C-alpha positions as CSV (number, residue, x, y, z in Angstrom):
1,M,2.6,195.0,88.4
2,T,4.4,192.1,86.8
3,A,6.1,192.2,83.4
4,G,3.8,189.5,82.1
5,R,0.8,191.8,82.5
6,R,2.2,194.8,80.6
7,I,0.1,195.4,77.6
8,G,0.9,197.8,74.8
9,I,-2.0,199.2,72.9
10,L,-1.3,200.7,69.4
11,G,-4.3,202.3,67.8
12,G,-4.8,204.1,64.6
13,T,-6.7,204.3,61.3
14,F,-4.0,202.1,59.6
15,D,-5.0,203.2,56.1
16,P,-2.6,201.4,55.6
17,I,-0.4,200.3,58.5
18,H,3.2,201.1,57.6
19,T,6.8,200.7,58.9
20,G,6.6,203.8,61.0
21,H,3.7,202.3,63.0
22,V,5.6,199.1,63.5
23,D,8.6,201.1,64.7
24,L,6.5,202.8,67.4
25,G,5.3,199.4,68.7
26,T,8.8,197.9,68.6
27,A,10.4,200.8,70.4
28,A,7.8,200.7,73.2
29,E,7.9,196.9,73.5
30,Q,11.7,196.9,73.9
31,R,12.0,199.9,76.2
32,L,9.1,198.9,78.5
33,G,9.4,195.1,78.4
34,L,5.8,194.7,77.2
35,A,4.4,191.2,77.2
36,R,2.0,191.9,74.3
37,V,1.3,194.6,71.8
38,I,-2.3,194.8,70.6
39,V,-2.9,196.7,67.4
40,L,-6.4,198.1,67.0
41,P,-7.6,199.7,63.8
42,S,-10.2,202.4,64.5
43,H,-13.7,202.3,63.2
44,I,-14.5,206.0,62.8
45,P,-11.5,208.2,63.7
46,P,-12.8,211.3,65.4
47,H,-9.9,213.6,64.6
48,R,-9.0,212.5,61.1
49,P,-10.6,212.2,57.6
50,Q,-12.5,208.9,57.1
51,P,-10.4,206.0,55.8
52,L,-10.5,205.1,52.1
53,A,-10.0,201.4,52.7
54,S,-12.8,199.4,54.3
55,S,-12.7,198.1,57.8
56,F,-12.2,194.6,56.3
57,H,-9.1,195.6,54.4
58,R,-7.6,197.7,57.2
59,F,-7.9,194.8,59.7
60,A,-6.5,192.4,57.1
61,M,-3.4,194.6,56.6
62,V,-2.9,194.9,60.3
63,A,-3.1,191.1,60.7
64,L,-0.6,190.7,57.9
65,A,1.8,193.2,59.5
66,V,1.8,191.6,62.9
67,A,2.0,188.0,61.6
68,G,5.2,186.3,62.8
69,R,5.5,188.7,65.7
70,G,4.7,186.3,68.5
71,S,3.8,188.9,71.1
72,W,1.8,191.1,68.7
73,Q,-1.9,190.7,68.1
74,A,-4.4,192.3,65.8
75,S,-7.8,193.2,67.4
76,D,-11.1,194.2,65.8
77,L,-12.4,195.6,69.1
78,E,-13.0,199.0,67.8
79,L,-14.1,197.9,64.4
80,R,-17.0,195.9,65.8
81,L,-18.5,198.9,67.7
82,D,-20.7,201.6,66.2
83,G,-19.7,205.3,66.3
84,P,-16.4,207.1,66.6
85,S,-13.4,205.2,68.1
86,Y,-12.4,207.1,71.2
87,T,-9.3,206.0,73.1
88,T,-10.9,206.5,76.5
89,D,-13.7,204.1,75.6
90,T,-11.2,201.5,74.4
91,I,-9.1,201.8,77.6
92,R,-12.3,201.4,79.7
93,R,-13.0,198.1,77.9
94,F,-9.5,196.9,78.9
95,H,-10.3,197.8,82.5
96,E,-13.5,195.9,82.3
97,D,-11.5,192.9,81.0
98,G,-9.5,192.9,84.2
99,Y,-6.5,195.2,83.5
100,D,-5.7,198.1,85.7
101,A,-4.1,201.4,84.7
102,A,-0.6,200.4,85.8
103,E,-0.6,197.4,83.3
104,L,-1.7,199.4,80.2
105,F,0.6,201.4,77.9
106,F,-1.0,203.4,75.1
107,I,1.6,203.7,72.4
108,I,1.6,206.9,70.4
109,G,4.0,209.1,68.2
110,A,5.2,212.3,69.7
111,D,3.6,214.3,67.0
112,A,0.1,212.9,67.8
113,F,0.7,213.3,71.5
114,T,1.0,217.0,71.1
115,E,-2.7,217.1,70.4
116,I,-3.8,215.1,73.4
117,A,-5.5,218.1,75.0
118,T,-8.1,217.8,72.3
119,W,-9.0,214.2,73.1
120,K,-12.2,213.1,74.7
121,D,-12.0,212.8,78.5
122,Y,-8.7,214.7,78.7
123,P,-7.1,215.0,81.2
124,N,-8.8,212.1,83.0
125,I,-7.5,209.7,80.4
126,L,-4.0,210.2,81.7
127,D,-5.1,208.4,84.9
128,R,-6.3,205.3,83.1
129,T,-3.2,204.2,81.2
130,H,0.4,204.9,80.9
131,F,1.4,206.6,77.7
132,A,4.4,205.4,75.7
133,V,5.4,208.3,73.5
134,V,7.9,207.6,70.8
135,S,9.9,210.1,68.7
136,R,8.7,210.8,65.2
137,P,10.7,212.5,62.4
138,G,10.3,216.2,63.0
139,C,9.0,215.8,66.5
140,G,11.3,214.3,69.1
141,V,10.2,213.5,72.6
142,G,12.8,215.9,73.9
143,E,10.5,218.7,72.8
144,L,7.5,217.6,74.8
145,P,8.3,219.0,78.3
146,T,8.3,222.5,76.8
147,R,5.4,221.9,74.3
148,A,3.2,220.4,77.1
149,P,4.6,222.0,80.3
150,E,1.5,221.1,82.3
151,L,2.3,217.4,81.8
152,A,6.1,217.7,82.3
153,A,5.9,216.4,85.9
154,R,4.5,213.1,84.7
155,M,7.1,212.5,82.0
156,R,9.9,210.0,82.4
157,T,12.8,208.8,80.3
158,G,14.3,206.1,82.5
159,P,13.5,202.3,82.3
160,L,10.3,201.3,83.9
161,D,11.9,198.6,86.1
162,E,13.7,201.4,88.0
163,M,10.4,203.0,89.1
164,A,7.4,202.1,91.2
165,P,4.9,204.6,89.9
166,D,1.9,205.3,92.1
167,R,0.0,206.6,89.1
168,P,0.2,206.3,85.3
169,L,3.1,208.1,83.7
170,I,4.1,209.4,80.3
171,F,7.2,207.5,79.1
172,L,9.3,209.4,76.6
173,I,11.1,207.0,74.2
174,D,13.7,208.5,71.9
175,A,14.0,205.9,69.2
176,P,14.3,206.0,65.4
177,T,11.1,205.6,63.5
178,A,10.7,205.5,59.7
179,Q,9.8,208.7,58.0
180,V,6.7,207.5,56.2
181,S,3.0,208.4,56.3
182,S,-0.2,206.6,55.2
183,T,-1.1,209.7,53.2
184,A,2.2,209.4,51.2
185,I,1.6,205.6,50.7
186,R,-1.9,206.2,49.4
187,R,-0.7,208.9,47.0
188,R,2.1,206.8,45.7
189,S,-0.3,203.9,45.1
190,A,-2.7,206.2,43.3
191,E,0.2,207.3,41.1
192,G,1.4,203.8,40.4
193,A,4.7,204.4,42.2
194,S,6.3,201.6,44.3
195,I,5.6,201.4,48.0
196,A,8.2,198.8,48.6
197,G,10.0,199.3,52.0
198,L,7.2,201.6,53.2
199,V,5.0,198.8,54.3
200,D,5.4,195.1,55.2
201,P,5.8,193.0,52.0
202,R,2.7,191.1,52.8
203,V,0.8,194.4,53.2
204,Q,2.2,195.6,49.9
205,Q,1.0,192.4,48.2
206,H,-2.5,192.9,49.8
207,I,-2.7,196.5,48.6
208,E,-1.7,195.6,45.0
209,Q,-3.8,192.4,44.9
210,H,-7.0,194.3,45.8
211,G,-6.2,197.5,44.0
212,L,-6.5,199.6,47.1
213,Y,-5.8,203.3,46.7
214,T,-5.5,203.0,43.0
215,S,-8.4,205.5,42.9
216,M,-8.4,208.2,45.6
217,N,-12.2,208.4,45.2
218,P,-13.7,207.9,48.7
219,G,-16.5,206.0,47.0
220,R,-14.2,203.0,46.8
221,R,-14.7,202.5,50.6
222,V,-17.2,199.7,51.3
223,D,-18.2,198.7,54.7
224,E,-17.5,195.0,54.1
225,H,-18.3,192.5,56.9
226,V,-15.3,192.1,59.2
227,D,-15.0,188.3,59.6
228,T,-11.9,187.9,61.7
229,P,-10.6,184.7,63.3
230,A,-11.0,184.3,67.0
231,A,-7.2,184.4,67.5
232,G,-7.2,187.9,66.2
233,R,-9.7,189.1,68.7
234,L,-9.1,190.6,72.1
235,H,-9.5,188.0,74.9
236,G,-11.8,185.8,72.8
237,Q,-14.6,188.3,72.5
238,S,-17.3,187.3,70.1
């Protein structure tokens, strides 16, 4: 595996994408020497309530949040597929695109990782990609060996370049990430409170310009056509 082939995959509902999400990707990128970080908004999240903002707006906010980050890329891979967005299916598509398990790093917060046993295709998914698990406020990576003892033997804290793993590992990254949630941002927007500093300024402008989350009525969600530029797509997929 060469450093130039290390791909970070950061998935989520991103309703909206916020500074905590960006902190996760940045921590993994820096610790593991990732060549790219691909950010994929999910279409239908299987473990969470359905998003309020449409696919169109959620992709737009992700594209705005990654703009200017040369190694980051927004992808509509999951948005263009019908049905729930399962990580195992997404990883399989990366394999079909020529990447092997040793080159992929699925980036996730420590709090979300504690629920991995409920994911589709667990535990086989652990053999299809590395996991880059980053501390979140209230859930540090130091807790994970005791919270998931069956996975402790696969967990590592050292730099990747010091290892030659023969199978995908779980990298524990203890780094500060913003204490913010999409739920809190939606609530503040609905209340007319400022969300400055919780999201990228361009994302804040998009939310305010389009009146997103000003009504928490799920009926605001519209499945608008996702018309994304080719540069935002994964490996030029149409």
